[in-house]
C-alpha positions as CSV (number, residue, x, y, z in Angstrom):
1,X,70.4,38.9,121.1
2,X,72.0,35.5,121.2
3,X,73.4,34.7,124.7
4,X,77.0,34.1,125.3
5,X,78.6,30.9,126.6
6,X,80.8,31.3,129.7
7,X,83.0,28.4,130.6
8,X,84.4,28.7,134.2
9,X,87.6,26.8,134.4
10,X,87.7,26.7,138.3
11,X,84.3,24.9,138.4
12,X,84.6,23.0,135.1
13,X,81.1,24.3,134.2
14,X,79.4,26.2,131.4
15,X,76.4,28.6,131.5
16,X,74.8,31.1,129.3
17,X,74.4,34.8,130.0
18,X,73.0,37.8,128.1
19,X,75.5,39.5,125.9
20,X,77.1,42.5,127.7
21,X,76.8,41.0,131.2
22,X,79.6,42.3,133.5
23,X,82.1,39.9,135.1
24,X,80.8,41.3,138.4
25,X,77.3,40.0,137.6
26,X,78.7,36.6,136.5
27,X,80.9,36.4,139.6
28,X,77.8,37.0,141.8
29,X,76.1,34.1,140.1
30,X,79.0,31.7,141.1
31,X,80.1,33.4,144.4
32,X,78.6,30.6,146.6
33,X,80.9,28.1,144.9
34,X,83.9,30.0,146.3
35,X,85.1,30.3,149.9
36,X,86.2,33.9,149.7
37,X,85.1,37.0,147.6
38,X,85.9,36.9,143.9
39,X,88.2,39.9,143.1
40,X,88.8,39.5,139.4
41,X,88.9,37.0,136.5
42,X,91.4,35.7,134.0
43,X,89.9,35.8,130.5
44,X,91.9,33.8,128.0
45,X,94.8,33.9,130.5
46,X,94.7,37.7,130.8
47,X,93.6,39.4,134.0
48,X,90.4,41.4,133.8
49,X,88.6,43.6,136.3
50,X,85.1,42.7,137.3
51,X,83.7,45.9,135.8
52,X,84.5,44.5,132.3
53,X,81.5,43.4,130.2
54,X,81.5,40.2,128.2
55,X,80.2,40.3,124.6
56,X,81.4,37.0,123.2
57,X,81.8,33.3,124.2
58,X,84.7,33.2,126.7
59,X,86.6,30.9,129.1
60,X,87.3,32.5,132.4
61,X,89.0,31.6,135.7
62,X,87.7,33.5,138.7
63,X,90.3,34.9,141.1
64,X,89.5,35.0,144.8
65,X,91.6,35.7,147.9
66,X,93.2,32.3,147.8
67,X,95.0,33.5,144.7
68,X,98.0,35.8,145.0
69,X,96.5,38.1,142.3
70,X,93.2,38.2,144.1
71,X,95.0,39.2,147.4
72,X,96.9,41.9,145.5
73,X,93.6,43.4,144.3
74,X,92.0,43.1,147.8
75,X,95.1,44.9,149.3
76,X,94.9,47.8,146.8
77,X,91.2,48.2,147.7
78,X,91.9,48.3,151.4
79,X,94.7,50.8,150.9
80,X,92.3,53.1,149.0
81,X,89.8,52.8,151.9
82,X,92.6,53.5,154.4
83,X,93.6,56.6,152.3
84,X,90.0,57.8,152.3
85,X,89.6,57.3,156.1
86,X,92.8,59.2,156.8
87,X,91.9,62.1,154.5
88,X,88.4,62.2,156.0
89,X,89.8,62.6,159.5
90,X,93.0,64.6,159.0
91,X,92.7,66.3,155.6
92,X,95.5,66.3,152.9
93,X,98.2,64.6,155.0
94,X,100.6,62.0,153.6
95,X,100.0,58.3,153.9
96,X,103.1,56.1,153.3
97,X,103.1,52.4,152.8
98,X,106.6,51.4,153.6
99,X,107.0,47.6,153.3
100,X,105.4,44.3,154.1
101,X,106.1,42.5,157.4
102,X,104.5,39.1,157.8
103,X,100.8,39.4,157.1
104,X,100.9,43.2,157.5
105,X,102.0,46.4,155.9
106,X,104.1,49.0,157.7
107,X,102.4,52.3,157.2
108,X,102.9,55.9,158.4
109,X,100.8,59.1,158.3
110,X,102.9,62.3,158.2
111,X,102.1,66.0,158.1
112,X,100.2,66.2,161.4
113,X,101.5,67.0,164.9
114,X,99.0,65.0,166.9
115,X,99.2,61.2,167.4
116,X,96.8,59.6,165.0
117,X,93.7,57.8,166.4
118,X,93.9,54.3,164.8
119,X,90.6,53.3,166.4
120,X,88.9,56.3,164.7
121,X,90.5,55.4,161.4
122,X,89.5,51.8,161.6
123,X,85.9,52.8,162.4
124,X,85.9,55.2,159.4
125,X,87.1,52.4,157.2
126,X,84.3,50.1,158.4
127,X,81.8,52.7,157.5
128,X,83.2,53.0,154.0
129,X,83.0,49.2,153.6
130,X,79.4,49.2,154.8
131,X,78.4,51.8,152.2
132,X,79.7,49.4,149.4
133,X,81.0,52.4,147.4
134,X,82.0,51.6,143.8
135,X,85.6,52.1,142.6
136,X,85.1,54.1,139.3
137,X,87.9,53.8,136.8
138,X,88.8,56.9,134.8
139,X,91.4,57.4,132.0
140,X,92.9,60.9,131.9
141,X,95.8,62.6,130.1
142,X,99.1,62.0,131.9
143,X,99.8,65.8,132.1
144,X,96.4,66.3,133.6
145,X,97.2,63.5,136.1
146,X,100.5,65.2,137.0
147,X,98.7,68.4,137.8
148,X,95.9,66.6,139.7
149,X,98.3,64.7,142.0
150,X,100.7,67.6,142.5
151,X,97.8,69.8,143.7
152,X,96.6,66.9,146.0
153,X,99.9,66.7,147.9
154,X,100.9,63.4,146.1
155,X,104.2,64.6,144.6
156,X,105.6,61.0,144.3
157,X,102.9,60.0,141.8
158,X,103.3,63.2,139.8
159,X,107.1,62.4,139.4
160,X,106.2,58.8,138.5
161,X,103.9,59.9,135.7
162,X,106.5,62.4,134.3
163,X,108.5,59.5,132.9
164,X,105.6,57.4,131.8
165,X,105.7,56.4,128.1
166,X,101.9,56.1,127.7
167,X,100.1,59.4,127.2
168,X,97.2,58.4,129.6
169,X,96.8,57.3,133.2
170,X,94.1,55.2,134.8
171,X,93.0,56.7,138.1
172,X,90.2,55.5,140.4
173,X,87.6,57.5,142.2
174,X,85.6,56.4,145.2
175,X,83.2,58.8,146.8
176,X,84.8,62.2,146.8
177,X,88.4,60.8,146.7
178,X,90.7,59.8,143.8
179,X,93.9,57.9,143.7
180,X,96.2,55.8,141.5
181,X,97.2,52.2,142.2
182,X,99.5,50.1,140.1
183,X,97.3,47.2,139.1
184,X,93.6,46.4,139.0
185,X,91.0,47.2,141.7
186,X,87.9,45.5,143.2
187,X,84.5,46.7,141.9
188,X,83.5,48.2,145.2
189,X,84.3,48.5,148.9
190,X,81.6,46.0,150.1
191,X,83.8,42.8,150.2
192,X,86.8,44.5,151.8
193,X,85.9,43.7,155.4
194,X,88.9,41.9,156.8
195,X,91.6,44.2,158.2
196,X,93.0,45.6,161.5
197,X,95.2,48.5,162.5
198,X,97.6,48.7,165.5
199,X,100.6,50.8,166.4
200,X,104.1,49.7,165.6
201,X,107.5,51.2,166.6
202,X,106.6,54.8,167.6
203,X,105.5,56.6,164.5
204,X,104.3,53.7,162.4
205,X,101.3,51.4,162.4
206,X,100.5,48.0,160.9
207,X,97.7,47.4,158.5
208,X,97.1,43.6,159.1
209,X,95.4,41.7,156.2
210,X,94.3,38.3,155.2
211,X,96.7,35.9,153.4
212,X,96.1,33.3,150.7
213,X,96.2,30.7,153.5
214,X,93.8,32.7,155.7
215,X,91.5,34.5,153.1
216,X,88.5,35.4,155.3
217,X,90.2,36.0,158.6
218,X,93.1,38.3,159.6
219,X,95.8,36.1,161.0
220,X,97.7,36.9,164.2
221,X,100.5,39.3,163.4
222,X,104.0,37.9,164.0
223,X,106.6,40.6,164.4
224,X,110.0,40.2,162.7
225,X,112.1,42.9,164.3
226,X,115.4,42.0,162.6
227,X,113.8,42.0,159.2
228,X,112.0,45.3,160.0
229,X,115.3,46.9,161.0
230,X,116.9,46.0,157.7
231,X,114.0,47.4,155.8
232,X,114.1,50.7,157.8
233,X,117.9,50.9,157.3
234,X,117.6,50.6,153.6
235,X,114.7,53.1,153.6
236,X,116.9,55.6,155.4
237,X,119.7,55.2,152.8
238,X,117.1,55.9,150.2
239,X,116.2,59.2,151.9
240,X,119.9,60.1,152.1
241,X,120.4,59.4,148.4
242,X,117.2,61.1,147.4
243,X,115.9,57.9,145.8
244,X,112.9,56.6,147.8
245,X,110.7,56.0,144.7
246,X,110.9,54.9,141.1
247,X,110.2,58.5,139.9
248,X,113.2,59.8,141.8
249,X,115.4,57.0,140.3
250,X,114.1,57.9,136.8
251,X,115.0,61.5,137.4
252,X,118.6,60.5,138.2
253,X,118.8,58.2,135.1
254,X,117.4,61.0,132.9
255,X,120.1,63.3,134.2
256,X,122.8,61.3,132.3
257,X,125.4,58.6,132.8
258,X,127.5,60.6,135.2
259,X,124.6,60.8,137.7
260,X,123.6,57.2,137.5
261,X,127.2,56.1,137.7
262,X,127.6,57.9,140.9
263,X,124.5,56.3,142.3
264,X,125.8,52.8,141.3
265,X,129.1,53.5,143.0
266,X,127.4,54.6,146.2
267,X,125.1,51.6,146.2
268,X,127.9,49.1,145.6
269,X,130.1,50.9,148.3
270,X,127.3,50.3,150.8
271,X,127.3,46.6,150.0
272,X,131.1,46.5,150.4
273,X,130.9,48.3,153.7
274,X,128.2,45.9,155.0
275,X,130.1,42.8,154.0
276,X,133.3,44.1,155.6
277,X,131.3,44.8,158.8
278,X,129.9,41.2,158.8
279,X,133.5,39.9,158.4
280,X,134.5,42.1,161.4
281,X,131.7,40.7,163.4
282,X,132.8,37.1,162.7
283,X,136.3,38.0,163.6
284,X,135.2,39.5,167.0
285,X,133.2,36.3,167.8
286,X,136.1,34.2,169.0
287,X,135.5,30.5,168.4
288,X,133.4,30.9,165.3
289,X,134.2,27.9,163.0
290,X,131.0,27.4,161.0
291,X,129.5,30.2,158.9
292,X,126.0,29.4,157.7
293,X,124.5,31.4,154.9
294,X,120.8,31.1,154.0
295,X,118.3,33.0,152.0
296,X,115.5,32.6,149.4
297,X,116.0,32.0,145.7
298,X,117.9,34.6,143.7
299,X,118.9,36.6,146.8
300,X,122.6,36.6,145.7
301,X,123.8,34.2,148.4
302,X,126.6,32.8,146.1
303,X,128.2,36.1,145.3
304,X,127.8,37.3,148.9
305,X,129.6,34.2,150.2
306,X,132.5,34.7,147.7
307,X,132.8,38.4,148.7
308,X,132.6,37.5,152.4
309,X,135.5,35.0,151.9
310,X,137.6,37.8,150.4
311,X,137.0,40.0,153.4
312,X,137.8,37.2,155.8
313,X,141.1,36.7,154.0
314,X,141.9,40.3,154.5
315,X,141.5,39.7,158.2
316,X,143.9,36.8,158.1
317,X,141.5,33.8,157.8
318,X,141.7,31.1,155.2
319,X,138.0,30.0,154.8
320,X,136.9,27.0,153.0
321,X,133.5,26.5,151.3
322,X,131.3,23.4,151.5
323,X,128.0,22.9,149.5
324,X,125.0,21.4,151.2
325,X,124.1,19.9,147.8
326,X,126.8,17.3,148.5
327,X,124.8,16.0,151.5
328,X,121.7,14.9,149.6
329,X,120.6,11.4,150.5
330,X,120.4,8.9,147.7
331,X,117.5,9.8,145.4
332,X,115.2,6.9,146.4
333,X,115.5,8.0,150.0
334,X,114.4,11.5,149.3
335,X,111.1,12.5,151.1
336,X,108.1,13.1,148.9
337,X,105.7,16.0,148.9
338,X,101.9,16.0,149.1
339,X,101.7,15.2,145.4
340,X,104.1,12.3,145.6
341,X,107.0,14.1,144.0
342,X,110.5,14.1,145.4
343,X,110.8,17.1,147.8
344,X,114.4,18.2,147.3
345,X,113.6,21.4,149.3
346,X,112.9,19.4,152.5
347,X,115.7,19.5,155.1
348,X,115.2,15.7,155.4
349,X,116.5,15.4,151.8
350,X,119.9,16.0,153.4
351,X,121.9,13.4,155.4
352,X,121.9,15.5,158.6
353,X,123.7,12.9,160.7
354,X,126.6,12.8,158.2
355,X,126.8,16.6,157.8
356,X,127.0,17.1,161.6
357,X,129.6,14.3,161.9
358,X,131.8,15.6,159.2
359,X,131.6,19.3,160.4
360,X,132.6,18.3,163.9
361,X,135.4,16.1,162.7
362,X,136.8,19.0,160.6
363,X,136.6,21.4,163.5
364,X,138.5,18.9,165.6
365,X,141.3,19.0,163.1
366,X,140.7,15.5,161.6
367,X,141.2,14.5,158.0
368,X,137.8,13.9,156.4
369,X,136.7,12.4,153.1
370,X,133.9,14.9,152.5
371,X,130.6,13.9,151.0
372,X,130.0,14.3,147.3
373,X,126.7,13.9,145.4
374,X,126.4,12.8,141.8
375,X,123.3,14.5,140.3
376,X,123.3,12.3,137.2
377,X,123.1,9.0,139.1
378,X,121.3,10.4,142.2
379,X,123.8,8.7,144.4
380,X,126.0,10.0,147.2
381,X,129.7,9.2,147.4
382,X,132.9,10.7,148.9
383,X,135.7,12.8,147.6
384,X,138.9,11.0,146.6
385,X,141.2,13.2,148.7
386,X,140.7,14.1,152.3
387,X,140.2,17.6,153.7
388,X,141.9,18.9,156.8
389,X,141.6,22.4,158.2
390,X,143.4,24.6,160.8
391,X,141.9,26.9,163.4
392,X,142.2,29.9,161.1
393,X,140.0,28.2,158.5
394,X,136.3,28.8,159.1
395,X,133.9,26.7,157.1
396,X,131.4,28.6,154.9
397,X,128.2,26.6,154.2
398,X,125.6,28.1,151.8
399,X,122.1,26.6,151.5
400,X,118.5,27.2,152.1
401,X,118.5,25.4,155.5
402,X,121.5,27.2,157.0
403,X,119.4,29.0,159.7
404,X,117.4,25.9,160.7
405,X,119.0,24.6,163.9
406,X,118.1,21.0,162.9
407,X,120.8,21.3,160.2
408,X,123.7,21.7,162.7
409,X,122.1,20.5,165.9
410,X,125.2,18.7,167.3
411,X,127.4,21.8,166.8
412,X,127.4,24.3,169.7
413,X,126.0,27.8,169.1
414,X,129.4,29.4,170.1
415,X,131.0,27.9,167.0
416,X,128.2,29.0,164.6
417,X,127.5,32.3,162.9
418,X,124.3,32.5,160.9
419,X,123.7,35.0,158.1
420,X,120.4,35.7,156.3
421,X,120.7,37.1,152.8
422,X,117.7,38.5,150.8
423,X,116.9,41.3,148.3
424,X,114.8,43.5,150.6
425,X,114.1,46.4,148.3
426,X,112.7,49.5,150.0
427,X,112.3,51.7,146.9
428,X,108.6,51.9,146.0
429,X,106.7,53.1,142.9
430,X,105.3,56.0,145.0
431,X,104.1,56.7,148.5
432,X,101.3,54.1,148.4
433,X,102.4,51.6,145.7
434,X,105.1,49.4,147.2
435,X,107.4,47.0,145.2
436,X,107.2,43.4,146.5
437,X,110.6,41.9,147.3
438,X,109.5,38.7,145.5
439,X,109.1,40.6,142.2
440,X,112.8,41.7,142.4
441,X,113.9,38.1,143.0
442,X,111.6,36.7,140.3
443,X,113.1,39.1,137.7
444,X,116.6,38.2,138.8
445,X,115.8,34.6,138.4
446,X,114.2,35.0,135.0
447,X,117.3,36.7,133.7
448,X,119.8,34.3,135.4
449,X,117.9,31.1,134.4
450,X,117.8,32.2,130.7
451,X,121.5,33.1,130.7
452,X,123.0,30.2,132.6
453,X,120.5,27.4,132.7
454,X,118.8,27.6,129.3
455,X,115.3,28.1,130.9
456,X,112.8,30.4,129.3
457,X,110.8,33.0,131.3
458,X,107.9,30.7,130.9
459,X,109.8,27.9,132.6
460,X,110.8,30.1,135.5
461,X,107.4,31.6,136.1
462,X,105.9,28.1,135.9
463,X,108.1,26.8,138.7
464,X,108.0,30.0,140.8
465,X,105.0,29.0,142.9
466,X,106.7,25.8,143.9
467,X,109.9,27.7,144.8
468,X,107.9,30.2,146.9
469,X,106.2,27.4,148.7
470,X,109.5,25.9,149.6
471,X,110.7,29.3,150.9
472,X,107.6,29.7,153.1
473,X,108.2,26.2,154.6
474,X,112.0,26.0,154.9
475,X,113.5,29.5,154.9
476,X,111.2,32.3,156.2
477,X,110.3,30.7,159.5
478,X,114.0,30.7,160.5
479,X,115.1,34.2,159.3
480,X,114.9,35.8,162.7
481,X,117.4,33.2,164.0
482,X,120.2,34.9,162.0
483,X,123.0,36.6,163.8
484,X,123.0,39.2,161.0
485,X,120.9,40.0,157.9
486,X,122.4,41.3,154.7
487,X,120.2,43.1,152.2
488,X,121.4,42.2,148.7
489,X,119.0,44.7,147.0
490,X,120.6,47.4,144.9
491,X,118.7,50.7,144.5
492,X,119.4,50.8,140.7
493,X,119.0,47.2,139.8
494,X,115.4,47.1,138.4
495,X,116.4,49.7,135.8
496,X,119.1,47.2,134.7
497,X,117.1,44.0,135.0
498,X,114.4,45.6,132.8
499,X,116.5,45.5,129.7
500,X,117.3,41.8,130.2
501,X,113.9,40.6,131.4
502,X,111.6,42.5,129.0
503,X,112.4,40.6,125.8
504,X,112.1,37.3,127.7
505,X,108.7,38.1,129.1
506,X,107.4,39.3,125.7
507,X,107.8,35.8,124.4
508,X,105.0,34.5,126.6
509,X,101.7,34.7,124.7
510,X,98.1,34.5,125.8
511,X,97.8,30.8,125.1
512,X,99.7,30.1,128.3
513,X,98.3,30.4,131.9
514,X,101.5,32.3,132.8
515,X,100.6,35.1,130.4
516,X,98.8,37.2,133.1
517,X,101.9,37.1,135.3
518,X,104.2,38.0,132.4
519,X,101.9,40.9,131.5
520,X,101.9,42.1,135.2
521,X,105.7,42.0,135.3
522,X,106.0,43.8,132.0
523,X,103.7,46.6,133.2
524,X,105.8,46.8,136.4
525,X,109.2,47.2,134.7
526,X,107.7,49.6,132.2
527,X,107.8,52.3,134.9
528,X,111.6,52.2,134.9
529,X,113.9,54.1,132.6
530,X,116.7,51.8,131.5
531,X,120.3,52.1,132.8
532,X,122.7,52.0,129.8
533,X,126.0,52.6,131.8
534,X,126.6,48.9,132.2
535,X,130.3,49.3,132.4
536,X,129.8,51.1,135.8
537,X,128.5,48.0,137.4
538,X,131.5,46.3,139.2
539,X,132.5,42.8,138.2
540,X,132.1,41.8,141.8
541,X,128.6,43.1,142.1
542,X,125.8,40.8,143.3
543,X,123.9,41.9,140.2
544,X,126.6,40.3,138.0
545,X,125.4,36.9,139.3
546,X,122.3,37.4,137.3
547,X,123.2,39.6,134.2
548,X,126.6,38.1,133.6
549,X,130.1,39.6,133.5
550,X,131.1,38.6,137.0
551,X,134.7,38.1,138.0
552,X,133.6,35.2,140.1
553,X,133.1,31.6,138.8
554,X,129.8,30.0,139.6
């Protein structure tokens, strides 16, 4: 048979292989050219598992652990190994994967009275890795899958499949165990050798994993206690509402508009209560003059700040709002990134000296001609009329650098109140398939960018990596410095965003490198039943910042 031509984009190289060769065999041929194990490949911009066989000329891009998709696949494989080890030692207990925290995942084993032996679990995992057991993919009828997982003490998966539109489910078997993971898997356990387990906060433990920046070494775990407490609080609310997983949310949606309307009202009331509590905290902190609000892209900072202003007014304050965008330096003075492009995300793109000077002058009761930036000309100027404030007028400043002490270094800490806002969703697909918070924010941004900025989903996905890099450098390192964190996630929002995002993602075809990400997101939102009771979403909701219909002006 005539051999097939394989062009490897990563290496700019072509070679010939026998027709029907698996991607795993091709990956093995090139593995020495990569610094970490190859987990999958993109074929014509679509993600493919290494078990796939190639029968025609193809262009591929191998995906290793330096790639976010590669790390996702690695993580799923490790979670299956963890599941196998726990079952091997403790029988049919429940393994929960709660949320990410730094380089680790917060996990829990329930259903046993004794304290779990993490060392024993870790050793069992290493044995499974050494055996290099294959992950075998199997397609079964969804009703068979529901029965299978119900009998295996995995109720959450059974509920998830109940509302699945497709009539089949892909499950994976490894050794004597089976499980379901949202997304592709590695070919076998042999390359999944980097992980560590250690206890965390009484009943939990951390599964620490490599990162794209440290692909063949588990980095030192850095705890984020404030962030963890927000996650846990949201999870507890999910338990109270009976909505910990997508299957449970779908059950409520399927029950009718009255039931989902009630859930929307409770979720929005929780937001309202939290914002009111933050306003009370500010009020109790005598001497607070500067309120700094920061958070990653599409976290709902703008709506949060507007709602916070309302609650401060209820308490007798008259806050003013100032935008950090008005403190950009002249464009030619903007620092450049490693590629020589203007780095508008850098804190040094702002005139820090002027910002500190003007904030201090305002707090001293002086009249100030505030800075103003012209984005068309790239030049900074000043407002035509001066601003003067009284003691009952706190200054609200919203921007990505709000938590960085360098921004307000000349202002004493007693005068500052720092707030971190992010969409920290805690509802997972099921007990072991978590929903990354970045996916929620990306879907929010896709919908908002199309509605308000004229950007396609392709445009938004294309720039998302750059946005995420800026967050990793300029936002996340400072989040624990916040006085308080506000979780802007709404338990029902993905079922709403689905209706807006789906038609936008479907426009991206396989001629674009972003096709694999669009396809991944489409598969993800396909798990949700749509919420049609749109009129139940308040006009002051943070979700309105993205889907439209807000009472606030942006």
